[in-house]
VEXNUPA-253269 format. One line per field, with one value per atom (N, C-alpha, C): x, y, z. Coordinates in steps of 0.02 Angstrom, whole numbers, m for minus. Layout:
<atoms>
px [X|...] .
py [Y|...] .
pz [Z|...] .
</atoms>
This chain:
<atoms>
px [42|0|44|27|65|47|97|87|105|54|65|74|79|87|155|159|223|273|335|389|412|408|426|491|540|604|609|603|600|665|721|786|828|827|867|941|979|1051|1091|1059|1093|1062|1097|1073|1020|968|913|906|905|899|849|819|767|785|784|805|753|743|701|746|733|775|736|758|726|743|698|712|753|791|833|846|853|869|934|981|1045|1046|1050|1041|1085|1148|1195|1196|1153|1150|1124|1070|1048|1101|1111|1165|1158|1096|1086|1113|1098|1121|1196|1219|1291|1332|1311|1347|1346|1288|1282|1333|1337|1382|1455|1473|1544|1570|1527|1549|1562|1540|1546|1596|1632|1682|1746|1773|1835|1883|1947|1998|1985|2004|1994|1921|1890|1818|1802|1752|1725|1654|1642|1574|1551|1511|1499|1448|1402|1353|1361|1416|1439|1392|1362|1318|1356|1323|1353|1388|1363|1388|1454|1503|1568|1571|1592|1596|1666|1670|1733|1758|1823|1852|1928|1960|2032|2073|2043|2077|2050|2070|2050|1977|1942|1876|1879|1864|1862|1790|1778|1710|1698|1644|1624|1553|1541|1474|1467|1410|1398|1395|1368|1359|1427|1449|1514|1515|1457|1454|1466|1465|1477|1552|1568|1638|1658|1681|1699|1768|1799|1865|1859|1804|1792|1719|1708|1641|1631|1593|1577|1517|1489|1432|1455|1416|1434|1445|1415|1422|1495|1535|1604|1653|1628|1670|1726|1712|1766|1817|1794|1839|1886|1860|1900|1950|1929|1971|2002|1975|2001|1970|1982|1952|1989|1951|1978|2016|1986|2021|1995|1940|1912|1892|1898|1877|1803|1778|1708|1682|1622|1589|1521|1507|1442|1403|1341|1298|1233|1224|1163|1138|1113|1092|1026|1010|943|892|860|819|746|729|661|665|614|613|613|574|571|640|673|739|789|783|830|821|760|748|780|779|808|884|913|985|1023|991|1029|991|948|912|878|849|810|848|915|954|946|924|917|938|939|971|927|907|868|909|975|1020|1059|1030|1067|1087|1048|1066|1135|1147|1211|1267|1250|1299|1321|1274|1292|1337|1324|1368|1440|1449|1516|1547|1507|1532|1556|1523|1542|1614|1640|1709|1761|1740|1790|1798|1752|1758|1807|1855|1903|1870|1895|1869|1873|1818|1815|1792|1787|1763|1687|1661|1589|1559|1493|1455|1399|1382|1324|1279|1221|1176|1113|1099|1040|986|923|867|801|748|680|661|707|695|756|750|806|849|843|884|955|1002|1072|1112|1172|1215|1193|1174|1147|1202|1184|1230|1250|1207|1222|1285|1302|1363|1420|1409|1462|1462|1404|1399|1351|1365|1322|1297|1232|1202|1224|1249|1269|1219|1188|1146|1095|1036|984|960|967|946|887|837|779|779|777|775|706|667|598|597|566|564|497|449|384|339|274|225|218|216|205|270|326|390|405|431|448|511|514|574|633|692|754|786|808|841|916|955|1026|1043|1069|1090|1166|1192|1264|1282|1327|1345|1420|1442|1513|1528|1580|1599|1633|1616|1648|1724|1761|1834|1857|1818|1834|1782|1803|1758|1715|1653|1609|1638|1680|1709|1756|1777|1822|1785|1719|1678|1648|1674|1653|1580|1547|1477|1428|1454|1411|1409|1348|1339|1310|1344|1320|1259|1204|1145|1156|1120|1127|1063|1016|951|938|991|982|961|952|932|992|980|1034|1074|1138|1178|1147|1153|1126|1183|1169|1218|1208|1262|1257|1305|1283|1326|1373|1437|1485|1513|1494|1520|1588|1615|1681|1673|1711|1706|1755|1733|1775|1780|1839|1847|1821|1813|1789|1838|1903|1953|1944|1914|1904|1844|1799|1735|1743] .
py [m60|0|62|109|172|217|246|292|362|404|471|524|502|551|585|650|685|661|661|644|709|713|774|761|802|799|862|853|911|950|915|948|922|957|934|934|890|886|934|989|1043|1109|1164|1230|1254|1284|1311|1385|1427|1499|1529|1585|1619|1692|1718|1787|1823|1886|1928|1972|1972|2012|2030|2082|2102|2052|2048|2006|2044|2006|2037|1986|2009|1964|1926|1960|1931|1913|1848|1822|1856|1869|1894|1970|2004|2077|2101|2072|2094|2083|2131|2128|2068|2049|1994|1929|1915|1853|1856|1913|1921|1908|1937|1928|1855|1823|1752|1710|1722|1683|1697|1761|1779|1752|1748|1722|1647|1613|1540|1516|1562|1543|1519|1466|1437|1422|1439|1420|1444|1402|1418|1407|1457|1456|1454|1414|1414|1441|1496|1524|1502|1448|1413|1447|1485|1523|1596|1626|1687|1747|1756|1813|1879|1931|1998|2014|1989|2010|1977|2017|1991|1988|1931|1920|1936|1953|1969|1908|1894|1836|1846|1825|1834|1789|1733|1686|1694|1649|1653|1634|1672|1654|1648|1588|1576|1583|1630|1644|1611|1572|1539|1559|1576|1593|1574|1546|1525|1585|1641|1700|1735|1740|1771|1846|1876|1948|1962|1910|1919|1925|1962|1970|1909|1857|1795|1772|1728|1702|1650|1613|1562|1564|1545|1541|1471|1429|1362|1335|1281|1248|1215|1224|1198|1123|1087|1014|994|1041|1028|1042|1055|1081|1033|969|922|915|914|910|970|1029|1090|1097|1080|1094|1032|973|914|902|844|825|858|868|894|960|1006|1068|1130|1124|1182|1164|1214|1205|1223|1269|1290|1298|1272|1283|1314|1370|1403|1387|1365|1350|1390|1435|1476|1475|1418|1412|1449|1464|1490|1435|1432|1374|1381|1427|1431|1458|1444|1467|1543|1576|1649|1678|1650|1675|1664|1607|1592|1640|1662|1710|1777|1796|1860|1858|1801|1797|1761|1711|1669|1654|1698|1690|1623|1600|1538|1476|1480|1423|1416|1357|1349|1280|1269|1210|1148|1129|1068|1006|1011|954|964|998|1016|955|902|840|816|819|797|846|910|960|944|927|910|848|800|741|762|809|831|874|918|961|920|865|823|799|798|774|830|892|946|976|961|984|939|969|929|896|838|808|858|866|915|983|992|1055|1061|1117|1129|1157|1150|1179|1222|1275|1316|1313|1283|1273|1315|1359|1403|1376|1388|1367|1380|1356|1362|1302|1253|1195|1185|1139|1125|1067|1049|996|1020|982|1000|942|931|878|810|805|743|693|648|597|550|541|495|516|579|604|614|594|599|664|696|760|756|796|801|873|879|945|977|1039|1077|1131|1160|1218|1226|1248|1265|1335|1381|1450|1465|1498|1519|1595|1620|1693|1711|1744|1762|1831|1836|1899|1936|1902|1935|1936|1950|1957|1895|1905|1849|1813|1835|1806|1742|1693|1630|1638|1600|1601|1570|1593|1564|1522|1462|1418|1415|1409|1395|1335|1282|1222|1222|1221|1219|1148|1117|1047|1038|987|972|904|900|835|794|729|684|685|676|674|612|558|497|485|461|448|386|386|329|264|268|207|172|207|176|131|132|91|35|m27|m80|m99|m85|m104|m50|5|62|68|74|88|158|202|271|271|299|305|358|352|401|440|431|464|517|538|589|561|495|464|451|416|401|341|337|279|215|160|97|53|8|m40|m106|m142|m206|m255|m317|m369|m390|m374|m387|m457|m495|m563|m566|m511|m509|m523|m571|m587|m544|m523|m482|m515|m511|m535|m482|m500|m452|m394|m407|m353|m302|m322|m276|m232|m250|m215|m151] .
pz [0|0|0|m41|m44|14|44|100|75|65|38|91|154|207|201|215|209|261|242|289|321|387|423|460|447|482|524|590|635|634|633|633|575|519|463|480|448|462|419|399|364|386|374|394|345|372|331|347|296|307|258|279|240|234|173|161|117|130|86|43|m21|m66|m129|m162|m224|m280|m328|m386|m438|m477|m528|m583|m644|m699|m685|m652|m635|m561|m547|m479|m427|m444|m394|m388|m423|m419|m352|m323|m257|m204|m161|m111|m65|m48|m2|m30|m93|m124|m136|m159|m173|m110|m54|9|31|23|41|2|m62|m105|m88|m84|m73|m6|44|109|108|55|52|m1|m30|m80|m47|m73|m46|m103|m94|m141|m212|m260|m331|m349|m379|m390|m465|m483|m551|m549|m584|m592|m661|m663|m726|m771|m743|m782|m760|m778|m745|m753|m811|m821|m818|m794|m792|m727|m671|m606|m589|m569|m548|m472|m446|m375|m349|m285|m253|m214|m220|m185|m185|m130|m123|m170|m190|m235|m306|m350|m421|m431|m473|m496|m572|m597|m669|m692|m738|m762|m829|m833|m895|m912|m975|m997|m1071|m1087|m1157|m1204|m1180|m1222|m1232|m1294|m1308|m1297|m1287|m1272|m1198|m1157|m1086|m1072|m1020|m999|m958|m992|m958|m982|m943|m962|m1018|m1018|m1069|m1091|m1154|m1180|m1209|m1174|m1199|m1161|m1187|m1155|m1090|m1037|m971|m971|m1017|m1019|m1034|m1059|m1077|m1020|m961|m907|m888|m884|m865|m921|m983|m1040|m1042|m1024|m1028|m971|m910|m851|m819|m831|m799|m731|m703|m639|m581|m526|m463|m473|m510|m528|m492|m454|m419|m348|m303|m234|m225|m266|m263|m334|m346|m411|m398|m432|m428|m491|m482|m539|m534|m579|m582|m655|m677|m747|m759|m822|m837|m829|m770|m754|m771|m815|m842|m913|m952|m1022|m1025|m981|m980|m965|m914|m896|m952|m986|m1040|m1098|m1110|m1164|m1148|m1084|m1064|m1067|m1051|m1041|m1096|m1127|m1173|m1238|m1259|m1322|m1328|m1274|m1276|m1256|m1248|m1226|m1151|m1128|m1055|m1034|m968|m940|m943|m1003|m1011|m997|m1004|m993|m928|m880|m820|m779|m782|m747|m770|m835|m862|m845|m840|m818|m747|m703|m634|m632|m676|m680|m693|m740|m758|m703|m673|m619|m560|m546|m489|m494|m555|m565|m561|m573|m572|m502|m456|m387|m350|m316|m278|m218|m196|m135|m77|m42|12|m12|m78|m107|m103|m125|m118|m182|m187|m242|m214|m251|m236|m298|m291|m348|m338|m385|m382|m429|m409|m451|m417|m449|m421|m379|m371|m329|m284|m237|m191|m216|m279|m307|m318|m293|m302|m331|m305|m330|m306|m243|m212|m194|m148|m125|m181|m230|m285|m324|m319|m352|m303|m241|m191|m153|m144|m109|m50|0|59|66|78|85|151|146|205|223|172|184|129|147|99|115|68|78|32|59|20|15|m45|m56|m83|m41|m58|m90|m149|m186|m178|m148|m136|m196|m181|m235|m277|m343|m389|m408|m381|m400|m361|m396|m364|m322|m267|m225|m263|m246|m272|m218|m235|m187|m203|m150|m159|m115|m146|m110|m106|m45|m34|m14|m53|m40|m40|m3|4|m25|m67|m95|m41|m39|8|m3|51|45|6|10|m26|m80|m137|m193|m177|m203|m191|m217|m268|m297|m249|m196|m147|m99|m101|m58|m101|m98|m144|m139|m83|m75|m97|m124|m143|m218|m245|m316|m322|m357|m365|m411|m387|m429|m482|m538|m592|m602|m557|m566|m514|m478|m427|m360|m356|m293|m248|m193|m147|m173|m156|m176|m148|m186|m164|m140|m93|m71|m107|m119|m153|m120|m112|m87|m143|m136|m189|m187|m135|m130|m96|m78|m45|29|55|125|164|223|266|334|363|431|479|542|591|597|585|591|536|480|424|433|478|484|525] .
</atoms>
């Protein structure tokens, strides 16, 4: 029998915050969101959908944007990120894709993140172990445990009136890759990793 009752978690194992801020075509333009992001940048940073707003950080920020008219260091499709930079190349990756058709028309002439699931697959490889991602969107979907990440923080930015809230999911990559755990199979559908009996016997000393 299906149980449709909501699952209530009284104390989530991640930080939850709520902010009021003005809406803007460019996500990082409002001071509230900009400050939130800049306070969470670590080491070498990749801003994958850079747009117009430039962020402040003591270390290097590499700006990538598909639109060649944008002031960015590189112009290419985000799906190519691992091919371009290689694995384990950034401490922080910011992802703020055009996550609606309307937004994509304003910013990218109709190009939008229809293949964002595959972008996340590639981003999971360029983040160094122990590094973090900041994913913006209209939902709380981020990198997920299936890609080797743990949620640290969920921020909700309320714009008021008829405007939809913006979510930011802050996640940390595990220090060890999922492949190092023989009983774990990484899911590819955004779900949690599954365990599998590999047939390998372990002594009590190994447990």
